[in-house]
C-alpha positions as CSV (number, residue, x, y, z in Angstrom):
1,X,-64.1,1.3,-24.4
2,X,-61.2,3.1,-22.6
3,X,-59.1,1.6,-20.0
4,X,-57.3,3.1,-17.3
5,X,-53.5,1.6,-16.8
6,X,-51.0,2.0,-14.3
7,X,-47.6,0.6,-13.5
8,X,-45.5,0.1,-10.3
9,X,-42.1,1.5,-12.2
10,X,-44.1,5.0,-12.2
11,X,-44.1,7.4,-9.3
12,X,-47.4,7.5,-7.4
13,X,-49.7,10.2,-9.0
14,X,-49.8,13.2,-6.7
15,X,-53.3,13.8,-8.2
16,X,-56.5,12.1,-9.0
17,X,-55.6,10.8,-12.4
18,X,-54.6,8.0,-14.7
19,X,-51.0,7.6,-15.6
20,X,-51.9,5.9,-19.1
21,X,-55.2,5.5,-20.8
22,X,-55.7,2.8,-23.8
23,X,-58.4,3.2,-26.1
24,X,-58.6,0.6,-29.0
25,X,-55.0,0.6,-30.3
26,X,-54.1,4.0,-29.0
27,X,-52.3,4.7,-25.4
28,X,-51.6,8.2,-24.0
29,X,-49.7,8.8,-20.7
30,X,-50.6,11.7,-18.3
31,X,-48.3,14.8,-18.8
32,X,-45.0,13.1,-16.7
33,X,-42.4,15.6,-14.6
34,X,-39.5,14.4,-13.1
35,X,-40.5,12.7,-10.2
36,X,-38.1,10.0,-8.5
37,X,-40.3,6.8,-8.0
38,X,-39.0,5.8,-4.6
39,X,-38.9,9.4,-2.8
40,X,-41.8,11.3,-4.8
41,X,-39.3,14.3,-5.4
42,X,-38.7,16.3,-8.1
43,X,-35.3,15.7,-10.0
44,X,-32.5,18.2,-9.2
45,X,-30.4,19.6,-11.9
46,X,-32.6,21.4,-14.5
47,X,-34.4,21.1,-17.6
48,X,-32.0,18.4,-19.1
49,X,-31.9,16.4,-15.9
50,X,-35.9,16.6,-15.6
51,X,-36.1,15.4,-19.1
52,X,-33.7,12.6,-18.7
53,X,-35.5,11.5,-15.7
54,X,-38.9,11.4,-17.6
55,X,-37.5,9.6,-20.1
56,X,-36.2,7.0,-17.9
57,X,-39.3,6.9,-15.7
58,X,-41.1,6.0,-19.1
59,X,-38.8,3.3,-20.4
60,X,-38.9,1.7,-16.8
61,X,-42.6,1.7,-17.3
62,X,-43.5,0.8,-21.0
63,X,-43.0,-3.3,-20.5
64,X,-45.7,-3.2,-17.9
65,X,-47.9,-1.9,-20.9
66,X,-46.9,-4.1,-23.6
67,X,-45.4,-1.1,-25.2
68,X,-41.7,0.1,-26.8
69,X,-40.3,3.1,-28.4
70,X,-41.2,1.5,-31.7
71,X,-44.8,2.1,-30.7
72,X,-44.2,6.0,-29.7
73,X,-45.8,8.1,-32.5
74,X,-46.3,11.6,-30.8
75,X,-44.6,13.5,-27.9
76,X,-45.9,17.0,-26.2
77,X,-43.3,18.8,-24.4
78,X,-44.3,21.4,-22.1
79,X,-41.3,23.8,-20.9
80,X,-41.1,26.7,-18.6
81,X,-37.1,26.8,-19.5
82,X,-36.9,27.6,-23.2
83,X,-33.7,29.0,-22.6
84,X,-32.4,25.4,-21.5
85,X,-33.8,23.9,-24.7
86,X,-30.5,22.5,-25.8
87,X,-30.1,20.3,-22.7
88,X,-33.8,18.9,-23.5
89,X,-32.3,18.0,-26.9
90,X,-29.4,16.4,-25.3
91,X,-31.2,14.2,-23.2
92,X,-34.0,13.3,-25.5
93,X,-31.7,12.4,-28.2
94,X,-29.4,10.2,-25.8
95,X,-33.0,7.8,-25.7
96,X,-34.6,8.7,-29.0
97,X,-31.8,7.8,-31.4
98,X,-31.7,9.1,-35.2
99,X,-31.3,5.7,-36.4
100,X,-35.2,5.0,-35.5
101,X,-38.4,6.2,-36.8
102,X,-38.7,9.3,-35.1
103,X,-41.9,10.6,-33.3
104,X,-43.7,13.6,-34.2
105,X,-42.8,16.1,-31.5
106,X,-44.3,19.3,-30.4
107,X,-42.6,21.7,-27.7
108,X,-44.6,24.5,-25.8
109,X,-43.2,27.4,-23.5
110,X,-45.6,27.8,-20.6
111,X,-45.3,29.9,-17.3
112,X,-45.5,27.4,-14.8
113,X,-45.8,23.3,-14.0
114,X,-46.9,21.2,-11.3
115,X,-44.5,21.5,-8.2
116,X,-42.3,23.9,-9.9
117,X,-41.1,21.7,-12.5
118,X,-39.4,22.9,-15.7
119,X,-40.2,19.9,-18.1
120,X,-43.6,17.9,-18.7
121,X,-44.1,15.4,-21.4
122,X,-47.2,13.7,-22.9
123,X,-46.3,10.4,-24.6
124,X,-48.9,8.8,-27.5
125,X,-48.3,5.2,-28.3
126,X,-50.1,2.8,-31.1
127,X,-49.8,-0.6,-30.7
């Protein structure tokens, strides 16, 4: 059985999709871009700032799903700005510390993302 889940701590989807789906012990987010929950606007400041906003939005919503970063096992990062990947990594490392079990991670360069975002991230959890 697949369940569609949402959280008041996430920005409203701009299109028709579920912010998070659950199937058995697995949870997967939709691709998340750096939207401000209150205004719906894209976080300014480039790839590093967008990554930090995405991770902050995720951390705000995880308790609503009964999840924590300890349940995170895989992350996909899409970016239109591979030249700013050091900034993406800096924001990543501020949240995903080396003293925890690290998730698998894939990074892919793309030509475009919704509403001119430079970073989009998908997260997989197992509970």
